[in-house]
MARTOR-830022 format. One line per 5 residues: number of its first residue (from 1); their letters; for each residue x, y, z of N, C-alpha, C. Coordinates in nm, 3 decimals. Each point is the difference from the previous one (the first is absolute). Example, Ala and Ser with C-alpha at 12.3 -4.5 7.8 and 13.67 -1.06 7.14 Angstrom:
1 = AS = 1.319 -0.569 0.780 -0.089 0.119 0.000 0.090 0.120 0.000 | -0.035 0.105 -0.072 0.082 0.119 0.006 -0.077 0.109 0.073
end
This chain:
1 = MLSHR = 0.027 -5.280 11.854 0.106 0.007 0.035 0.131 -0.098 -0.008 | 0.135 0.016 0.001 0.051 -0.060 -0.016 0.075 -0.119 0.149 | -0.009 -0.084 0.018 0.062 -0.046 0.116 0.131 -0.007 0.040 | 0.026 -0.002 0.145 0.139 0.043 0.022 0.136 -0.051 -0.094 | -0.047 -0.168 0.047 0.104 -0.074 -0.103 -0.013 0.032 -0.154
6 = TTGVD = -0.040 0.080 -0.066 0.007 0.000 -0.135 0.039 0.164 -0.004 | 0.007 0.068 0.087 0.083 0.114 -0.033 0.104 0.011 0.080 | 0.057 -0.137 0.047 0.118 -0.020 0.079 0.120 0.041 -0.095 | 0.006 0.002 -0.131 0.088 0.050 -0.081 0.032 0.125 -0.005 | -0.152 0.074 -0.010 0.019 0.151 -0.017 0.043 0.051 0.131
11 = IRADK = -0.009 -0.041 0.137 0.037 0.014 0.101 0.159 0.012 0.026 | 0.061 -0.135 -0.064 0.122 -0.022 0.013 0.056 0.169 -0.136 | -0.046 0.014 -0.080 0.023 0.072 -0.097 0.072 0.133 0.056 | -0.148 0.042 0.092 -0.010 0.082 0.059 0.111 0.051 0.077 | 0.039 -0.110 0.088 0.085 0.011 0.125 0.165 -0.009 -0.071
16 = WTAVA = -0.001 -0.063 -0.141 0.118 0.010 -0.077 0.029 0.126 -0.036 | -0.111 0.074 -0.012 0.010 0.150 -0.080 0.074 0.045 0.102 | -0.069 0.019 0.142 0.019 0.085 0.114 0.154 -0.019 0.025 | 0.058 -0.161 0.024 0.123 -0.020 0.034 0.104 0.066 -0.094 | -0.041 -0.048 -0.113 0.083 0.064 -0.155 0.011 0.195 0.030
21 = GHQRI = -0.132 0.035 0.047 0.026 0.156 0.001 0.078 0.059 0.148 | 0.007 -0.129 0.093 0.096 0.040 0.151 0.157 -0.052 -0.075 | -0.001 -0.064 -0.053 0.109 -0.022 -0.036 0.098 0.121 -0.106 | -0.073 0.068 -0.091 0.011 0.095 -0.081 0.039 0.105 0.109 | -0.057 0.013 0.107 0.032 0.124 0.088 0.134 -0.002 0.087
26 = LERMK = 0.004 -0.154 0.030 0.148 -0.005 0.056 0.094 -0.012 -0.082 | -0.012 -0.036 -0.162 0.112 0.066 -0.083 0.041 0.093 -0.008 | -0.082 0.084 0.023 0.010 0.169 0.011 0.089 0.041 0.095 | -0.033 -0.041 0.125 0.043 0.070 0.107 0.160 -0.027 0.003 | 0.062 0.071 0.104 0.139 0.021 -0.035 0.042 -0.049 0.123
31 = PARAA = 0.095 -0.074 0.036 0.050 -0.071 0.139 0.028 0.143 0.064 | -0.049 -0.025 0.149 0.055 0.130 0.095 0.161 0.048 -0.001 | 0.073 0.086 0.000 0.156 0.004 0.045 -0.016 0.026 0.149 | 0.132 -0.065 0.040 0.017 -0.002 0.156 0.052 0.169 0.016 | -0.053 0.070 0.054 0.078 0.113 0.075 0.124 -0.016 0.081
36 = TRRFL = 0.095 0.112 -0.032 0.135 -0.058 0.097 -0.077 0.111 0.107 | 0.055 -0.073 0.070 -0.016 0.054 0.172 0.073 0.130 0.009 | -0.053 0.098 0.065 0.116 0.136 0.061 0.013 -0.053 0.149 | 0.135 0.064 0.026 0.033 -0.002 0.136 -0.076 0.111 0.106 | -0.081 0.005 0.108 -0.029 0.035 0.071 0.094 0.079 0.119
41 = PTSPF = 0.019 0.090 -0.026 0.122 0.052 0.121 -0.029 -0.032 0.136 | -0.092 0.005 0.042 -0.072 -0.057 0.173 0.007 -0.175 -0.004 | 0.032 -0.079 -0.109 0.023 -0.119 0.031 0.085 -0.019 0.100 | 0.002 -0.147 0.090 0.080 -0.058 0.029 0.131 -0.088 -0.061 | -0.036 0.007 -0.130 0.104 -0.126 -0.080 0.060 0.106 -0.092
46 = KPPPP = 0.120 -0.063 -0.012 0.079 0.049 -0.109 -0.011 0.058 -0.166 | 0.019 0.097 -0.039 -0.041 0.017 -0.080 0.091 -0.067 -0.115 | -0.070 -0.039 -0.127 0.063 -0.116 -0.109 0.086 0.089 -0.061 | 0.130 -0.074 -0.014 0.110 0.024 -0.048 -0.007 0.038 -0.131 | 0.113 0.121 -0.061 0.011 0.062 -0.090 -0.033 -0.070 -0.127
51 = SPAAD = -0.006 0.010 -0.099 -0.001 -0.056 -0.141 0.141 -0.027 -0.015 | 0.068 -0.066 -0.061 0.145 -0.047 -0.043 -0.001 0.161 -0.133 | 0.119 0.051 -0.009 -0.023 0.077 -0.126 0.042 -0.052 -0.124 | -0.055 0.033 -0.126 0.000 -0.073 -0.089 0.132 -0.009 -0.066 | 0.016 -0.111 -0.100 0.184 0.035 -0.017 -0.030 0.060 -0.135
56 = RFAPQ = 0.112 0.050 -0.009 0.024 0.150 -0.123 0.092 -0.089 -0.065 | -0.028 -0.001 -0.136 0.085 -0.078 -0.066 0.078 0.096 -0.127 | 0.094 -0.024 -0.020 0.086 0.046 -0.094 0.056 -0.103 -0.121 | 0.021 0.081 -0.121 0.032 -0.062 -0.133 0.114 -0.107 0.059 | 0.015 -0.118 -0.082 0.094 -0.108 0.070 0.031 -0.055 0.130
61 = DQVTH = -0.137 0.026 0.094 -0.005 -0.093 0.120 -0.027 -0.119 -0.046 | 0.065 -0.085 0.053 -0.067 -0.151 0.015 -0.109 -0.052 0.103 | -0.124 -0.035 -0.057 -0.095 -0.048 0.075 -0.023 -0.131 -0.035 | -0.116 -0.066 0.075 -0.063 -0.095 0.036 -0.148 0.043 -0.022 | -0.088 -0.129 -0.072 -0.139 -0.009 -0.005 -0.048 -0.118 0.036
66 = DKYGL = -0.123 -0.062 0.079 -0.051 -0.054 0.029 -0.030 -0.102 -0.125 | -0.053 0.052 -0.087 -0.046 -0.058 -0.099 0.101 -0.008 -0.127 | 0.084 0.097 -0.035 0.068 0.019 -0.136 0.153 -0.084 0.056 | 0.046 0.071 0.103 0.118 -0.089 0.032 0.137 0.113 0.023 | 0.124 -0.020 0.012 0.073 0.123 -0.032 0.014 0.109 -0.171
71 = GRVIT = 0.002 0.111 0.064 0.010 0.074 -0.084 0.049 0.122 0.009 | 0.066 0.108 -0.112 0.021 0.095 0.006 -0.085 0.139 0.017 | -0.003 0.125 0.071 -0.061 0.117 -0.059 0.065 0.072 -0.151 | -0.089 0.051 -0.061 0.043 0.044 -0.152 -0.042 0.159 0.072 | -0.127 0.019 0.005 -0.043 0.151 -0.002 -0.091 0.000 0.128
76 = VEDDT = 0.023 0.155 0.074 -0.070 -0.020 0.092 -0.118 0.155 -0.054 | -0.137 -0.009 0.031 -0.097 0.052 -0.035 -0.059 0.091 0.121 | 0.059 0.135 0.002 -0.036 0.090 0.087 -0.076 -0.077 0.137 | 0.121 -0.108 0.065 -0.081 -0.068 0.081 -0.094 -0.081 0.049 | -0.074 -0.022 -0.126 -0.118 -0.035 0.009 -0.033 -0.164 -0.071
81 = AVVVD = 0.088 -0.016 -0.110 0.029 -0.104 -0.052 0.174 -0.048 -0.036 | -0.008 -0.130 -0.020 0.176 -0.011 -0.064 -0.032 -0.129 -0.075 | 0.082 0.043 -0.089 0.029 -0.074 -0.128 0.124 -0.126 0.081 | -0.018 -0.137 -0.039 0.084 -0.094 0.033 0.039 -0.092 -0.070 | 0.135 0.008 -0.065 0.050 -0.173 -0.062 0.013 -0.102 0.060
86 = FGTQQ = -0.076 -0.108 -0.021 -0.012 -0.084 0.051 0.062 -0.150 -0.069 | 0.062 0.069 -0.098 0.106 -0.088 -0.145 -0.065 -0.092 -0.053 | -0.149 -0.046 -0.030 -0.066 -0.034 -0.081 -0.096 0.123 -0.027 | -0.007 0.093 0.074 -0.155 0.097 -0.020 0.053 0.093 0.109 | -0.048 0.148 -0.094 -0.025 0.097 0.073 -0.140 0.020 0.088
91 = VRIVT = 0.035 0.031 0.127 -0.159 0.030 0.024 -0.011 0.138 0.087 | -0.096 0.048 -0.029 -0.030 0.131 0.047 -0.075 -0.017 0.177 | 0.039 0.033 0.120 -0.086 -0.022 0.100 0.021 0.118 0.050 | -0.152 0.032 0.096 -0.050 0.106 0.084 0.044 -0.014 0.125 | 0.049 0.107 0.053 0.087 0.043 0.142 -0.057 0.066 0.065
96 = PCAKL = -0.065 -0.047 0.135 0.086 -0.111 0.084 -0.036 -0.110 0.014 | 0.069 -0.090 -0.065 -0.068 -0.198 -0.030 0.059 -0.066 0.122 | -0.075 -0.071 0.046 0.072 -0.102 0.088 0.099 -0.090 -0.023 | -0.032 -0.026 -0.154 0.043 -0.139 -0.025 0.144 0.004 -0.074 | 0.074 0.186 -0.010 0.071 0.046 -0.047 0.110 0.010 0.095
101 = TKL = 0.106 -0.053 0.041 0.078 0.041 0.050 0.150 -0.004 -0.022 | 0.051 0.160 0.057 0.147 0.026 -0.055 0.095 -0.071 0.102 | 0.136 -0.035 -0.117 0.082 -0.075 0.106 0.133 0.053 -0.013
end
């Protein structure tokens, strides 16, 4: 029979396999998403403020974007997206977009 010292490499290899297998499991798991809290009518606290209405864009509206800068709306696609001309490029942006503000 082999001694403990001679089998040390095999033991480490088994541990490495176990660790590698554990890492594969962790990579497959997705992070848990935080659920929005619902307001209970019997709560002594005030209800959360209603979310602000999304900006409605029209062609020729002047807008600003945090990444692209100042631009002008070219087309509006059924209130789902807008195409904006930023001078150097035209970008299709899905609405509502927190980074896009109407001026």
